[in-house]
C-alpha positions, 0 to 999 in steps of 0.5 A, a space after each residue: 555531488 561531494 561524495 564523502 562518508 562524513 557528509 553522506 552520513 550527516 544527511 542520512 542523519 538529519 533527515 531521520 531527525 524528522 521522523 515522529 516517535 510512534 512504535 511503527 515509525 521506529 521500527 521503520 527508523 531502526 531499518 533506516 538506521 542499519 542501512 546507513 551504518 552498516 559497513 557492508 552497505 559504504 561502497 553502495 552509497 559511495 557508488 550510488 552518491 557519484 552518480 546523482 547530483 542532490 542527497 535528495 535521490 539517496 534520501 528518496 531511496 532510502 525513504 523507499 527501502 525503508 517504507 516497503 511493504 515486504 519490509 512489515 510483519 514477519 520477514 520470512 511469512 509470505 506475500 498474501 496478495 491475490 494473484 493477478 487473475 484473482 484480483 481482476 475476477 473480484 474487480 470485474 465481481 464489484 462492478 456487476 455488485 454495484 450495477 446490481 446495487 444501484 438498480 435495487 436503489 432504483 426500485 426503491 424510487 418511483 423516479 428510478 432515482 438511486 438518490 430518492 431510493 438512499 432518502 426512502 431506505 433512511 425514512 424506512 429506517 426511522 420505522 425501525 428506530 421507532 420500533 427497537 424504542 418501543 421494545 426497549 432494545 437500546 443496543 439496536 436503538 443506537 445502532 440505528 441512530 448512528 446510521 441515520 446520521 451517516 445516511 444524512 451526511 452522505 446525502 448531504 455531500 455526496 449523490 450516491 449515484 456519483 459514488 457508485 458510479 465512482 466505485 464502478 469506474 475504479 473497478 473496472 479500471 483495476 480489472 484491465 490494470 497490468 499484473 503485479 510485478 511480483 514474485 512468481 514463488 509467493 509461498 516462499 520464505 523469500 518471497 519478500 526479500 525477492 520482493 524488495 529485490 526485484 522493486 529495488 531492480 527496477 527502482 535504481 534502474 530508473 533514478 541511478 541507471 544502475 542494475 548491480 546485482 551486488 548491490 541490490 543483494 547488500 541492500 536486501 541482506 542490510 534491510 531484512 539483517 541477513 548476513 551477506 550470504 542470503 541473498 547473492 548477487 546471482 539470486 538478484 541477477 535471476 529474478 525476472 522483472 
């Protein structure tokens, strides 16, 4: 593609005009503008532009960066995502609890049917509604009415057994997922910068056939509005993905 500075920047600016003007999106737009106007990024865009046939690939990369979770919140905050082992424990626990819930709903039904158990739960809730009205507890009454409405909506559109089955299967498969590729040191002040750098390593390799540490360091430092030396090419090179 034509990799002139003016051509690349004009494409980026036209794309930025389509961003909604919410507070959140304006902050993301600010990152976007830094990435396309920074002097340090000039060589990055010219190099990447020479590797692709369509400008959309550059736009996709910009959107990938500006919407990256590492750029949310305070850049020095730790990454608070649970460890992979802890996540697997939770997913397995969810599966067990859903199975227990399904059995409990079956216990409410003569037919051993979770959906029939849900209907009994709803009808019994009606007695709680009547009692709360008698006692003049208006807050409880209104909340119970809302719960009845939600239960009726669920029953009208879905089988509770199918919902529980989907959740159980989803948690079961999630428990077998490979580890998230996050920095080993998630509590360090540079955890988020390392996270973005690691993801860029994979992204640029897949879509631009490059793993340039200096290019990745430039992108990360610009996205976080840090000095060039904040994250060096050597720092990027040491990150294992």
